[in-house]
N, C-alpha and C positions, 0 to 999 in steps of 0.2 A: 419615318417621316410619316408626317397625317395631310402634309397639303405640299401643294406646287409652289407657292408663295413664297415657302421659307429655305426650298431647297436654292434658290441660287442664291442669297445673300449668304447658306453656308459654304458653297464653295467658294467666293471671295475670300473665306478666310481661312481656307485652304493653303500651305506655303507652297511656292514658289521654286522651293529650293529643294534638289533631289535629294539630299544628305539628311534634310530634317523629317518627311515623310518617308524616308526607306526603310525604317524599321517596318511602321503601318502597311506598307504595303506589302511588304516580302509577307506580313502575316494575312493580311486579306488575301493574297494569291493561295497561301498555303492553306488557308480555309476554305476555301472555292474547289481546292484539290480534294479535300479529305471530304468535303459534301459531294463531288462527282463521283466519287467512286462509289456510293449506291445508288448512280442512274437518278438522283433527281432531276426533274426536268429543270428549263432556265429559269424559271420566273422562282421556284422552290429555293433554288441555288442565287440568284438574285437578294432575295426578298431575304434571308438568313444574314448575309452578305451586308446587310445594309442595318441593321439590326445591333453590328459589332459596335463596341466604344473607341472605334480609329478615326483618324483624321481622312482617311482613304476612305471609311463606308458611305462616306455622302454620297460621291460620285455614285457607287451602285444602289444605292439608293433613289438618286435621281431618274437613273436609268429605266428600273424599276417603277416608278411613277408616271415617266412619259407612256412607258409602254402598256400600264394596264389600266392607268387612267384617261390616258388620252389617244388609247389607241395608234399608237405609233408602233411600226416594226422598231426593231431592236436593230437594226442595223443602223437606220435613222438615229434613233435614240441613242447610241454609243457614240454615232458623230458631232451630234449636238452637243452631248455631253463633255466631248473633247475639246471643244472650241472655248468651254466655260475654264477648264482645266489650265493652269499656269505651270505647271512644273512638268518639266520635257517629258520624263519618265512614266507618267498618268497616260498625257496625250497619245503618246505611242502606242502604248499598251492598248486603249479605249481603239484607236484606229486599226489595230491589229486586230483586236477582238472584232469588229464591224466587221472585216475582209474575213474573217474566218467564218464567220456566221452566215455572208455572201456566198462563199465558195464550197459551203455544206460539210465540212470538216469537224471532225470528232471533238467535240469539247470539249471531252474528256480530256483526250490528247492534249490538246489546245494548251489548256490551265495547265496542265501536269508540267508542259516542256516551259509555259513562262514562267513556274513557281521558281522551276531551275533556272534559268537562266539568271531572274531578277534576286537568288540567291548567291549566286555568285557575283552578279554587278554588286550587289550590299554589300557581301565579304570583300572583295575589291576596294571600294569609298571605303569601308570604315578602316581597312588596312591602312590605305592613306591619309587616314584623317589620323589613324593612332602615330605614325609615322610625323604627321606635320606637329601632331601636339608635344612628341620626342623633343624635335627642335625649336618649338619654343618655349617649354620647359627650360631648356637649357638658357634659350636667350633673355629668359625672363630673369633666371638666379645671375645673368652678367649685367643685365640694368639694373637688380637692386644693388651690387655690387659698386657699381659706376655711381650711380648717383651717390650712394651714401662716402664717397669717396669725393665726388665734388662736394657737399654739404662737410668735409673736412678743410678742405682748400680749404671752403668759403669763412671757415670761424677760423682758420690760422690768418686770413687777409683782414680780417676782422680784427683781429688780438692785434697785429701790425699796425694799424690804422688806416692801410691803401685801400681799404671799402668802408663803406659807409652800415651800418646795422640794417638796414634796409634792405640790401644785396640781400641777408640772410631770409628775410619774406617772400624774396622774388625767387631764393633757391628753390622753399619751402615749397611754394604753388607749384613750382616747375616740376617737382618731385612729387606732388599729386596728382599732376596732369600726367608725366610718365608713368609713374603705374598704375595709375587709372587706363592706360592703354595695353598697359602689359597684360592687366589683370582681363581686360577687356576682348584682350585678342586669345588668349588661352579657353577663354567661352566657348569662343567661335570658332577654333580649330578643333575642339575637343569633338568625338562621337556624339551626335542625336541620339539617344536612347530613353525610354520611360521602364525604371527598372522595380520600381515600387507600385505596389497597388493599394489602396486606400479606399474605403468606402464612409458613408454616412452612420451603416451596421456596425462597424467595426474595422480593426487593424490589429497588430502584433503587439503582443502584451509590452514588450521590447519601447516600442513605438508612443505607447501610450504612457507608460513610465516617461520615457523623455520630454516629452508636452509637456505632463503635468508638472513637471521638475523646473522643466524651463519657465513656466508661466506661474511658477512660485517662488521659486528662490531668487530666479535672475531679477526681480525687482527687490527684491529684498539686500542683494549685493548691490545694486545702482545706488538705491538709497542710502545704504550705509557708509558707501564710498564718498558721496555728496555730503553726506553730513560728518565725516570724519575727516577726511582730503582738506577742505579751507582751513583747518584748526592746526595743521603740520607745517612744516617747511614746506617748498613749493615740491623737490624733488622726492623727500618723506612722503607726502599726502599724495602725488601721484604712483608711489609705490603701492602706499599702502590700499589704492583706490583699484588699482591694476588687479591684483592679489585679494581684494574683495571680491570684484566681478570675476576672475577665474577661477576662484574658489565656487561660486554659488552656480556657475555654469560647469563644471565639473561633472556633477549627479548624471545634467541630463547628456551632458557629452559621451558619457559611461555606457548609458542605455541607445544614445544615436551609434559609438562605435559598433556595441554587442549587436544590436539589431542589424547592422551593415552586413555583420562578419556572419551570424547566422543566415540574412537571404542568399548572401554568396555562396554558404556550405549545403544549401539546399537546391541551390540553383545548380552548381556541379553535379549532386547526384540526381535531381530530375530525369534526365533523357533514360538513364535508366529503368527506371521505375516506368517511365511508358513504355516502352520496350515489352516490359516484362510484364505489366496487366494485359497487356496487348497481346503476346504472343499464346499466355496460358489463355485468355478469352479465347483465343482463333484455333488454338490447338483443341480445346475441348468443346467447342462450341456451347458456352455458356455467357451470358450478361456480363457487365463490367462488374456488377456489384457481386456476383458469385465468383469471377477472377480473384477481386479483394480479398474475400475469404479463402485463398487456396493459396497466395501466395504469403514464403512467412517474411514477417515486420522484423524480424531481427538482423536480415542480412540489408536493411534499404536503410541502414547509418541514421543521420540526424534527421530522417521523413519519418522514423517508427512513431512517434507521438501522435505527429498528424494523420496518417495513415490508418491508424487504429481507432483516434476517434470518429474519420470518415466511416469505417469499419462499423463501427458501433451504431451510429445513427443510419448508414444504409438498413442494417438488417433490424433497426426498430422501425422499419417500414415508414419514417418520413418520406416526406417530397422528394425525388432524387436531385433537381435543381436546385434548391434549398440546401441541401447535404455536400453537395460540388461548392456553392456559394461560399459554405463555413469556411470550407476548407480552404478556399483562396484568402482569404478573410485571415488566417490564420496563418498561413502563410508569407501573406505582404508581398508575393511576390510580381510582379507582371509576366512575369515569361510562363510561372505555373497559371496565372490568370488567363492567358490567350493560350497556352498549349490543352491545357485540361477546357477549355470551349474546344476544341478541335476533335480531341481525343474525344468525348462525350457526344457530343451533338452530330459527331462522324458515324460515329457505333450506334446510335439511335434512331440516323436517318438513313441507315440499308448498307453502310460500309462496310465490310468486313474487317473485326478488332484489330488482326493479325496487322494488315495492311494500314490501319489506321494509325495504331500505334507506331510503326517503324517510317512514316511517315513525321509524326510528331518528335518522334525521337531525332533524326534526324535533323529537324526545324532547330529543337531546343539544344541540341549538341553545336550545331556551329553558330547560336549567340552567343553561349557557353564560351567557347573556343577562343570568339572575336572577343568578349570579355576580358577574359585572361590575359589578352597582349596586352589591351588597354591597363588592365591592374599592376601590370609590372611596371608601365612607362609611370603611371600615375602612385604607385607604393614608392618607387625612388626619387621623386618629385617631392612627394609629401614628407619623408625620411630626411632629405636635404633643407626642407622648410624651415624646421625648428631650428637646428647648429647654424642655419645661414641667418635668421632674425636674430638667435642672440648674440650674434659676430657684430651682426650691423649694429645694432642698439649700445654692444658695448665699447666699439671704435667712437660712437657719435657721443656718449656721455663721458668715455675717459678723454677724450680731446676738450668738452666742453667743461670738464671738472680740471683739468690744467690752466685751461686759461680762466677759467673761475680763481683759482686760487695764485695764480702768476697775478690776475690783475689787482686781486688784493693784497699781495707782498709786493706790487708795486704803486699802490695807492700807500701803503707805510712806509714807502721808500719818500715817495714823493712830500709826504707830509712831513720827513724829516727835514727836506732839505727847503723846503719852501718855511722852517723856521726862520735861516738863514739868506732867505731870497733876496735881500737887500744889499746883503752884505758883497764888497767887492772880491773879486776872484784874488787868491795871493799869484804874486808873480815873484821869480827873483830881482835881487837887489840890482844885479849890474844887469841887468836886464831892459834894452831900451825901446819904448814904442814907438811907434811911426808919428810922426808929426800929423793933428787932428785922431788921432786913434785913442780911444778912453779903454777903460779896462772894462769888460762885459761884469754886470752881478750874475749871481746864479740866475734868477729868474729871465733874465734876458737869454741866458744862453740855453734854459730849458725849452722858451718858446719857438726857438729856432729847430727843435730837433722835432719833427711831429712822427714820430715810430716808439711802438710799446707804448701810448698813452695807455690811461687807465679807462674802462669801459664801462656803461653801463646794463652789467650780465642779465637782469631780469627780461627785455625784450629776446635775448638769446636765448633762453633758458627755454621761456616759451615754446621760441620758435622747434627748439628738439624735441622739444615733449610732444609738440606736435605734429611732427615729423614720426618719431614712434608709432603715436595713434596709427600714423598713415600707414606704417609698413607693418602695425599688427591685423588691424583690418585688410589690407593687401592680403597678407600673407596665411591668412584665413579662409580667404576666398580663392585665389588659384589654386591651393591642391585640390579642394573639394569641385570646383569647376573640371580640372581633370579627372578627377576619378569619377565624377556623375553620381548618382543616385540621389537619395533623398536628404533635401535642405536640414535635414536635421544634423549631418553630418559638418555643417560648419559651425557650427557650436562645439564640437568637439576639438577642429583646429582652433578656433577664437578662447577659447578655455586654456590649451594650454600656450597660445601666443601671449594670452595674458599674464599668465603665472611666469613664463620666462622675461616679461616687459617691466614686468612687477618685484621678480629676485633683481634684476640688472639696473632695475633705478635703487633699491636699498643697499648694492653692494659698491657701485662704481664709484660713488662721491664718498664711501668708506674708505675706498682703498686710493684713491688719487690724497684724500685727507693725511691717510698715512705716509705716504710718498713725500708729502710737502712738509712732513714734521721732523722727518729725517734729518 
């Protein structure tokens, strides 16, 4: 920050939810911890913290500005900024920091203790969010099954003539509302953290390919679906449209899935690298650049090509900061970004590399272990979403097909009856009717039976297709919100759901027609 006028506006934008800013606050405190190992003065620690691209960095930037440019005491600056903080964790931290400065307590010990406490608190809140996520994903599956059964009952009731077709429209809108609530709840209860790292200068190869294929193939698939769909029958046209859209999204979805898998593997192996490079640099008394040369890259697993390129760039005496930034862009991981900033800055600003590497490794390992718990819940839910979506779509279309074929058969039977509609019904010769009672005609008798009447299935078919579209979108968003990560993962789930919906739309009408032709 370069001015005191913009800081208050930025502070107002920081969330008041402790869970939302928990990851950033833990990263900030860990970064301050590694900086304090080198014995840096308070001014430099706060100045370096304010340069981090974190939500909570604005508070330390504001404190530094008040102290250096307005000449306030740091105790007073911490107290003033704490009044602007809406999150209780940040507010209490800043007040404790002010009290620590007033009492003369060692800042390094205070920051180290606060980082440990914040790590435990963040882990507890994260695990609680994962447990809530597990419960709500089960509830989401139950909600989807319930609304599908309600739609089936509505279809059968409409066929029997007990309900009007407008009731189907109302139920479709109700399903949209309930499904939206379910997706939103999963979005809110899932842990909040940034997993991917992207800059304007570059990102991972898989992420670039996914975005390129999405921007090129997806519009082509939508245009073909709009051109070919209206020329076919209703269900066949939507089946072709779903398949075309799903096929156009599939390549981008594959690269998005591959990028997520690579990033997950890199994150799981990165704590070992941090600890190794720190121990080598500390034991040999060399710089990080020299320690990278002494590490056997063959033992680094999937990190080997990235470390090899980093070592070549540093060996060519290119600017160190740019070399590490390129390394972060190639990995595309936010955890790698934050951990390497801690490692490089902590080592260059006076901290012992082995101690800095150990702290960074513990920080990264904690995050990796917490994400593994979330991934277990999210992967189970993701695998469930595909067969659940296929089953719900199959049931809706199967019932629709039965009702459509039944309605057509009933219309044929009604047509043959109406040919003799004005003829009296036959009665036995010896049967005497009561006085004043006449023999009814077929038309008069049919008018009194308001059950299993013929229906106009066009509106009902459109509503069922609308419901399938709603389920396709919802079942694509919910697994992504549960798993987190790049928004490109939505493309992966959406491509699978579209292909499943298209296949069901194409197969089920053929199946129901075959059943009625037996």
